[in-house]
N, C-alpha and C positions, 0 to 999 in steps of 0.2 A: 572481800575487797577486790578479787580478781574478776575481770569482766566476763560474765557468763557467756556472752555471745561469741567469745573467742576460744572457749574451752573445747579442745579435742585431743586426740591421741598424741599430736606432735608438740603440745605445749609443755613448757618447763619453766621453772623458776630457779634462779641461782643468785647467790649473794656474792658480789665481787669482793676480792680482797682489798681493793682500793677503798671500798666503803668502810670496811671494818677498821682500817687504820685511820680513816677520816673522822669517824664518830668517837665521841668521848664515852667509852664503855662503862665508866663509873657512874654515869648519869643514866639510871635504868629507864626513867620516863622518856628522856630524849632518845635513847637507843630504841625503845619500843616504837615511838612515833615514826622515827626514820625508817625502821625496818618495815613497819606497816605500809608506809608510803612506797617504799621500794618494791614490796611484794605486789602491790597493785599495779606497778608500772613496768618492772623489769622483765625482759625476756619472755613476754607473753605474746605469742604470735601463732598464726596458722599459715602454712605454706599454701599459696594459691597458684603458683606457677614457678617456672625456673628462676625468674628474677624478681618476683613480687611476693610480699608477705603481708598478712594482716596482723596488725598489732592488737587493737581492741576497739571498742565502741568509742566514738569521737568525744562524747561527753565525759566518760571516765578518763580518757586520755588527757583532756584539757585540765581536769581537776589535778592531775598529777604533775603536769609540766608547769603549772602556774602556782602550785602549793608553796607557801612560805615555810611550812613545816613546824609551826609553833616553836620558833627559836632555832630551827635548823637553818643556818646560813649557807647559801650556795650548795644545795644538796647535790650529791653525786648519784646518778642513776645509771643503770645498765639497760641497754636497749639491743635487742636482737635484730640483726640485719639479714638480708638474703644470703644464701650460700653458707649458712651456719656461722656467719661472722657476727660478733657482738662488740659493742663499744661502751665505754664508761664516759658519761657526759656530766660535766659540771656546769650548772646554770650560772651564767655570769651577768645576765640582765633580763629582767622581766618587766617589759614596758606595756603590759596588758592593762586596759582600763575600759570600764563599762562592758559592752559586749564584744570589744575588739581584743584579739589575742596577738601578742607579739613577744616572742621569747628567743633569747640568744644563749648559746651554750658553747663550751670549749671541750673538745674531745681529748681526754687524757691519754698521754702517750704518743700523741701525734705532734709532729713539728709544726704543721699548719693545719687548720681545720675550719670548717664552717658547720655550725648547727643552728639553723634558723627556722622557726615555725611561726606562722601567722594565719589569721583568718578570723572566724567568729565562733559562737557556741555551737553552730551546726556544721561547720566545715573548717578543717585544718589543711593548710598546704605548707610546703617548705622544702628545704634542701639540706643535704648532709654531704660534706666533702672531707676526705681524709688524705692529707699530704698530697693533694692535687693528683691522686692516682685513682681513688675510688669515689664515685659519685652516686647519690641516691636522691630520688624525688619522693616527697611525702605528699599524699593526696587523700581525700576522703571519698569513699564510694557513695554515690548519691542514693542508691537503693538500700544498701545495708547499713549506712552510716558508720562503717568501720574505717579506721585509719589504715592506709596501705603504704608500704615502703617498697619502691621499685628501683633496682639498680639501672643506672643509665651511664652513657658516656659523660665523663667529667666536663668535656667541652660544651655540653648542652647547658651547663649550669654556671660556668664561670669562664672568663677569658684571661689568659696570660699571653699577650701579644709578643711575638718574637722580637728580639733586639737586632741591632745591626750586626751582620756576620762579617762585613768587611767595610772598608772605608771608601769604596768607590761610589760615586754619585754624580749624576749630571746636573745637580742643582748648583746654581751659581751664587745663591744667597745664603750665607751662614751667619751665625751669631759671632760677634766680635769678641765675646768673652764676658765674664762676669764683671759687672760694674761695682767695684769695691767702693764702699762709702756712698752708694747711690742715695741721693736725698729726694729725688722726684718721686711722686706717687705714680702708680700704674695709670696710664691714660684711660679715661672713662669712655667706653665705647658700647653702643647698643645697636643691634640690627633692626629691632622691631619693638620699641619701648612699650607700646600699648598691648602687646601680646599677652595672653593669659599664662603662658608657660615660659620658664626661664632656664637657660643653660648658662651657667656661670663658669667662665674660664679663670681659674685661680692661679695667678702668677706670683702671689705674695705669700702663700702658705698660711700658717696659723696653728693654733693648738687643736689637735685632733684627738678626740676621745670617743671613738666609734666602736662599739662592741663587735660589729661584724668584722672589721679589719684587725682589731686587736688579736683575735684568735686566728686570723688568717694571714699571718706574715708580719704584721706590724709589731706584735709582741706586747706593747703597752701604749698608753696614751703618749703622744709626742707633740712637740712644737716643730712643725715642718717648715722649712724655708723654701723660698722660690728660687728660680734659676738666675735672677738678676739680669734679665734680658733688657736690651735697649727699648725705648719707646717705639722705635721704628719696627723692630722685630715683633713686638707684641701686637702692633697694629696689623702687621702682615698675617700673623697667625690667626688673629681674630677675624680678619676679612676672609681668609680661606675657609675657616670653619663656619662662619656666618652664611657663606654662600651655599654650603652643603645642606644647611637647614632652612633655606629661604622659602621653600614652597609651603611651609606649615606655620601655624600660629605659635611660633617659637621666637623668643628674643635671646639671641646669643650676645652675652654681655661680659664685660670685665668689671662691672659695678656691683660690689657685694651688697649694697643696699637694695638693689633690684632683686637679688636672690633672697635676702632676708624678708622682704615684703611679701613673698609668696608662701602659701601654705605647703606643708609636706605633701608630696604627690604631684605638685605643680612646679617642681624645681629640681635641678640636678647640677652638680658641679664636677669639674675635673681639675685635679690638683697636679701641677707640674712641680716635681720635687725629686731630690735624691737623698733626703734625710733618711729614708729607708727605701728599699727596693727589693724586688725578687731578682736574684742574680741572673743576668743574661736575658732578662725580659724588658720590653719597652713600655708595656702598659698592662693594667690590671683593672678588671671591672666585673661586677655581678650582673649576670644576664637577667633582664626583666626586673631590675631593682626598682624602677619607677612604679610599676604596678604592685609589686610585693611590698614596697616601702622598707626593704631590708637595710638599705643604706642610701644616702644621698651623694656618695662620693665615688668617683672613678679616678684612676691614677695614670699619669704619664711619667715614666722614669726617664727623663730626658738624657741622662748621662749614659744610658744603655742604648741610645740611638745615635744616628748621625745628627749632630746638633745644628740642624738647619731648619728653615721654615717648612720645607716639604714634609719632613718626618714629623714635625710637631703638629702640622695640620692634619695629616692623614691619621696619625695615631690618636690624636684627640678626637677626631670625628668618629673613628672606629670604636674607641672605648665608650663614647657617649651613645653610639648606635646600639651597643649591647644593652645599655640601661633601658632602652625602649623595647627590648625583647628580641633584637636581631641576633641571629647566630652567624657562624662563619660561612663565607663563600669559598668552598673548596673545589677540588677537581680529582678525577680518578688518578691522574699522574702525580699531582702535587700534594695530595692529602687534604688536611683541614684548611689550608690557606692557599688560595689561588693568586698568583702574582700578576695576572692580567695578560693582555694580548695587544700587539701593536703599540699604539700610544695611549691605550686605555687600561684602567685597572679598577676593580670593584673595591669600594671603601671597606667592605667587610671581609676582604681577602687578606693577603699577606701585606701588612701595613708597610713593611720595609721595601719590598719589591714594588708595591704599588706607588710608593713615593718617587720611584724612578720614572714613572709615567708622567703625562702632562694633563690627562683628562681623568678625573676621579669621580665616579658616579655610584649611585645605589644600583643594586642588581636584583634580578629575580631568576638568575641561573639560565640566561639565554645562550651562554657560550657552551661549546661542545663539552660533554662529559662533566657537567657541573654537579657537584655533590654538596651535601650539608655536613655537619659535624660527625654524623654517624656513617658517612659514606653512602647515604641514600641519595637519590636524585634531588637536586636543590630546587624546591618549588616555593620557597619563602618570598613573599612579595614585600620587599623592604619598605617601599614607599607607603603601602597600605598599612603595614604594621606600625610604622611611626605615627601615621595619622590616626590610627585606632586607639592610641593611648588617651586616657581620660583628659579632656580639656585641650587637646592638641588640634586635630583636624587640619584641613587645608585653609590657607589664607583666602579671604574674600577676593574674588576677581573684580578689580576696580576698572578694568578697561573693556570696551565693547568686543564681543565675539563675532560680530558681523559688520558689514559695511553700513547697515542701517542704524547700528548702535555705536558707530565709531566715535572715538574721542577726538576732538579737534586738536591739531598740532598748535602749540603755543610758540609763536615766533616773536622775536624782537622787532622793533620798527624797521631795522635794516635787513630783516629776513633771516637773522641768525637763529638757529634752533639749538637750545641748550639742553644738555642731558639732565640737569637738575630739575627742569620743568617738564621734560618729556621722557617718561620712563614707565616701567611696569614690571610685573612678575608673571612669568609663565608658571602656573601652579601644577598642571598635570599634562600628560602627553597629548590630550585632546584639546587643550586650551590654545586658542589663537587670539592675538590682540590686533585690533584695527585702529588706525589713526587716519584722520581726514584733513586735507588742506586745500585751499584755493589759491591759485597763482595767476599772475598776469602773463605768465609764459616766460620761457628762457631756461637757463642752466640751473639744475637742481642737484644737490648732493646731500645724501643722508647716510651717516655711518651708524651702524647698530653694534653697540658695545656689550659684550657678555660680562656681567659682574660690575663691580664698582671701580675696578682697577686700583683700589687702595694698595693691594699687593699686585704688582705688575707682571708677575711671572705666570702662575698657574691658578689664579683665583677662580675662574669661571667654571660652571657646570653646564650651563645652557649653551647648546650648539645652535646658533641662530640661522634660520633661513628667512630672508626678507624678500618681499615682493612689492613692486609698484603696480597698482591697478588704476585703470581709468574710471570715469564716473559710472560706468555700467558694471564694473567689477571684473573687466577683462584684463588679464595679465599683460603688462607692457615690458617688465624686466624682472629677473630673479637673480638673487645673489646667495650662494652657499659655498664659500671657499673651502678647500680641502685643508686637512690638518697639517701644519708644519711640524718639524721635529722638536722645536723648542722656541722659547721667546714669548713675549707678552701677547703677540698676535698669533695664537696657536691654532687658527682656523675656526675658532668658535664665533668670531665676529663676522659681520657682513657689511657690505657697502653698496650703495646705488648712486650712480652719477650719470646724468643724461640731460638732454634738452627736451622740453615738452611745451605744448601749446597752452594758451590760457585756458583755465577751466578748473574743475574740482577733481581731486585724485585721492587715492587711498594707499596707505602703507600697511602691509600685513607682516606680523612677527610670529614666527612659529619655531618650536623646538624640534630638531630633527636628529637623526642618527648619522652614522658614517661607516661606510664599507659593510662588511658582513658581521653581524653581532655573534655569529657562531664561531668565527675563526680569527678575524682581523680587526674588528671594530666594535660598534655598539649600536643599539636601536634608539628610538626616541623615548624609550621607557622612562628614563630618569633625566632626559634632556630638558631640565626645568631650572628656573632661577631668574635673577634680576637682570635687567638690561636698560640701557639708555640710548636715546636717539639724538645724534649730534649732527648738525649740518647747516644748510642755508638754502633759500629759494626766493625768487622774486615775489614780494607780497604787496598787497594793497595797503597803503599807509594807514587808512582808517576804514573800518566797517561800521556802518550806521544801520540800525534796524528800521523797520517801517514806521515806528512811532516817532522817530527823530526826523526833524526837518521836513515834516509832512507838507508844510506850506510851500516848500521849494519844488516839490515834485508831485504832480497829480496825475494819476493813472485812471483812464475811463474808456468805455463803460466797463463795469466789473460787477457781475459776470459779462463775458463778451462771447460773440459767436464767430465773427470773421476777422474783425480788426480791433486793435487797441490804439489809444491815442495818449500822448504825453503833453502836459502843459507845465511850463517852468515859470517860476516867479521872475520878475524883471531882472535881467543881468546877473542872476545868481550863479549861473554856470555857463561857460562859454563853449566848451568842447566836451563831448561825452560819447559813450558807446553803451550798447545794451547786450547783456547776456541773459538768456532764458534757460532755466533748468527745471527738470521735473523734481518731484519730492525726494527722489533717490540721489539727487545731485548731478544727474547726467545732463550735460549741456545739449539742448535741442535747438538753439538758435543764437547767433552772434551777429549783431547789426551795428554799423557805423552810424554817425550822426546824419550823414547824407542819405542813408537808406530809410530815414524815419520821417521824411517830409510829408508823405501821404499816409502816415499811420503804420502800425505794425501788423503785418499779415499773420494771423494765427489760424487760418482756415484749415491748414494741414495737420494741426495738432489734434490728438485724441481728447475726448472730454476728460476733465480732471482738474487738479490743482497744480499750478505752476508758480515759480518764483522768478520775478524779473529783477535783475541786478543792474542798477543804474550807476555807471562808473564815470566819475569826474576825471577826465584825462589829465588835468593839470595837477590837482591835489592827490590824485589816486585814491580818493575816498569812494566809498560805495554805499548806496542806499538800496535796500532790498524790500520788495513789496510782493505780496501774493496776489494772484488773480485766478479766476475760475474760467476755464474754457467750457462753454455749454456743449 
């Protein structure tokens, strides 16, 4: 029964005392079957390196960890680990079905433990943790098909985020306390309802019977209660976390029905509770749980943190980041957790210290002496790792990336520009969005708002640089304010206010960095997110295309070589002017009514297609018609 491929001089088989007491020795058949299963599984390994050991062939390994034992309930098995360490494991849940393997165990004698194996008949992966001190990865060698156990830093496998070490904070927004007898339900909020992937923020709690967490601190199935936050605080926490995950196809929601509607592997939740917690820690999550499907739950122990929006946003974002496979952003000086620099902090750094900053972004270790959980140089690309999870990816870019594909600004009849109608998402560091508008000339104002401002303190992630361009794409004005120390306008927003002549113009929105990303600031790497454009400009009251009111306005000859002529229907228009633009929107001619008596001179224009804008000065309506210059 022992795997032949693993037999060598270092192999040994031992029967643990825990099994002898576990079995009913009076039942000879049961004892024989259990011992037979044990001998095939226990302590069979070959040392292949200082920290790596071979257990046995994957197919034999699977037979033993998924065996029901013909009457043996929750069999106890002994497994040899690197460095001559061995553990006794009690299988507490076997959720394998078909060709899929999924097994949970509890390590006997450990206060907290993780024993989780998953995969298929050809490949087993998994993790083993003992009392948050010893960590091991389980993998299958592709060539030999042998199961390997490797000792690793425990921080590579699971995250216990630090809690608050003092009560100082520059945050001004805190919870007002538990609402005893609260009767209202959690407000239903969703950042991207049609997204394929869901992150559920659970402020209500519920009955939790998850084998991963039962063996890893929770102890038993529990009914967890939420923090009883006010609706306002829940909205603020949701807005802050939603903005952190804005660039991807992810819906951050407080609606449990949205979570329930998604299949496993396409959803994850974070529960805010103090029904149980790990003493002194603010959050708990399994690294890579979305891909491994080990658990759909991450935790925020709000009572171990400063109970304000800042800590709840950063810790929730941090723990959810781990579930996508992100590891810690550390530094040589600060160890596993980097607290940030200047006004910036990495989301996967020290969640408590980062919450004292005002700009929280994903990182790829651009700051000096950046390290990962093992103390090695930090090269993990957070943005790409999140996008690489199955079904996630980046949001579709719905706005034009050049002046030629620019989206038209939607203005009200009085020229007001509303953010609800003029907005977008910068999805990557190379993404730029362009908007186009045509004005009769005069004072224009455009404010570019980072985030929704649902939470007015530190919601935004996108640091906006805005530019005003003329019809040819030449820059007229640039806005990129510096970072303030605190407050709702913390330097991420931008604003343009000036006076311009009549014509067509463009607005460019770009995500940028601030100061030196190595020492005092950040680059444009994670300067992404939602924005709104709010303002006003002088508009034409009505724009009419060339098919409308054709009888009122006749342009001839078309095509033309030297001159164009206009014929108007009787008394339809009393005063008018003409603007001529090329196909890129650049104004190439402006003529008054008095200048049109002898026709329109187009001899100086290059051959091509042009647009003639006929503007009624009284009604401020406009009719546009194309013509061809020979």
